[in-house]
N, C-alpha and C positions, 0 to 999 in steps of 0.2 A: 143971929143965926140959931135956928133951932137944933135940938139935940140930934134929931134924925139926920139932918144935913151934915152936921159935924161928924157923926158916926160914918156916913157914907164917904165923906172926904178922907177921914182917917183910914178907912179900908182901902180906898183908891191909892193914897200914898204908900200904905203898907204893901199893897200888891205891886205898885210901880218900883218900890225899893227892892222887893224880892226878886222880880224879874230882872231888874238892872244889875243886881249883884250876881245873879246866875249867869247872865250874858258876860259880865266882867270876869267872873272866875272861869268860864269856858274859854274865853279869849286868852286869858292868862295861862291857863294850862296848855292850850294849843301852842302858844308861843313857846313855853318851856320844852315841850315835846319836840317841835320843829327845830329849835335851837340846839338842844343837847341830846336827843335820843334818836330821832329819825325823821326823814321827810321823803316825799314823793318827788322824783324828777323825771324828766323826759330825755330820751336818747335822740340825738340830733346827728344825722348822717349815717354812713355805712361802715365806719372804722372798726366796729366790733362784731361785725358778721363773722361767722354764723351764730355766735353766742347771743348777741342782742342786735336787734334791727331798728332801723329808723322809725321814730314814732312810738317806740316801746315805752312804757311807763314802768318805772322801777322804784323800789323801796331802798333808800340809802340808810345804813346803820351808822349813826354818828357817835354811839356810845362806846363801842368796842375799843376804838382807838384813844379813848381817854385812859384806858388801862393797859394797853399793849400796843406795839408797833405793828404796821402792816406786814403781812407775810407774802413771800413769793407766790405768784399766780393768782392773788386776790384781785378782784375788779374793783378799782377805786374812782372816786370823784374828786376833781380839783378844778379850780377856775382856769379858764383859758388865758394864758399870758397875754395874748393879743387883745382879748375883750373880756375883762374881769367879770362881766355880767353873765357870760355863757359858761356853762360847765362842760368840761371834757371827761369822758368815761374811758378808762384804759386799764390794761392788766399790768400788775407789777412783775417785772422780770428780774431786774437788778437790785440787789440790796446794798445798804451803806457799806463802803469799803471795799466793794467788789470791782473787778474790772470786766467790762462788758465789751465784747468784739462781734462784729458781724463780717464773716468771711464767706464768700461764695454762697450767699443766701442763707447761711446757718448762724444762729446766735450762740455765742460761747460766753460762759461766765467763768472767770479765772482760768481760762484755757480749755474748759470742758463743755461739750455740747449740753445745752439745758435739757433737763430730764423730761419735760413735757413740752409738746409743740401745739399750742392753741391756734396757730395761725391757719387762716382759711385756705391758702394755697401752698403751704409749706415751703414758701420762699420769702426771704426777707431782704429787700434792697436797702442798701445804705442810702441815706439821703445826705445829711450834713456831717454825720459822724464818720470821720476818716480813721482808719485803724481801730484803736480802742479808746475807751474812756474809763477812767478810774473814778469811781463815786466817792464823794466826801462822806464824813460820818453821819450826816443828816440828809442824804440825797437817795433818791429812788430813780430807777430807769424804768420807764413805762412804754409799753407798746400796745397798739390796737391789735385785735385778732385778725383783722383784714388789713395785714401789714402794708400791703402795696397801695392801700387807699387810706392811709392814716396819718395825721399830723400828731406825732408823738415825741418821745425823747430823742429820736434820731434827727429831728428837725431843730435847727438852731433857734427858732421862735419859741419852742417849748423847752427842749434840753431836759437835763435831769430835774426831778421835782423835789423841792424841799419837803421834809416831814410836816412842817407847820402848814403847808398848802393843802395837804390831803384832808378833805372834809368828812370822808367816811368811805365805807365799802358798800358796794352793791350786793345786796343779799337776796332779793326776790324780784321777779318780773310780775307786775300786777296786771298790765294789759299789753296786748290783747289777751282776753280770758282763756282763749284756746291754747296759749303758750304760757300761761301763768305757772309759776313754779320757782323753786330755789335756783340761784345762780351758782355755778361752780367755777 
């Protein structure tokens, strides 16, 4: 093999190693970001209207809850207990240790009406929660904003959500572009 051919082969393999390592690093960094910092997810269904709509694309912040617990009224993402591959998007209403009660369409926390009502129609029907429910030290009570069209903590299939199940908080709507912006 001549010197020229060996030089071309060396350059080819050097270029191949460079691009291979670049792709590997990009995939590895993307994996770290998606696993520990944030990811894009889609909203399926109408349970969060008017805040979020079916087919909205949102950014989920996974980093914040590594340093603090969820706060009341934050919109969170967790796996659907009935189908772990599907993610549910709901609003935190009840915090650990609190007693949640729904009477005459109104949500009460420890006997007091909640301070903000994000519900679409300002009426919340009980589903499977009779009377009141007292949350354990690691449980959260979540509701959809479209409360009368939402499978949430009132439903025995979902129930209160354990802290470890909450994957992150929805912080930004990405698509559709006309509605893009911060989620409150």
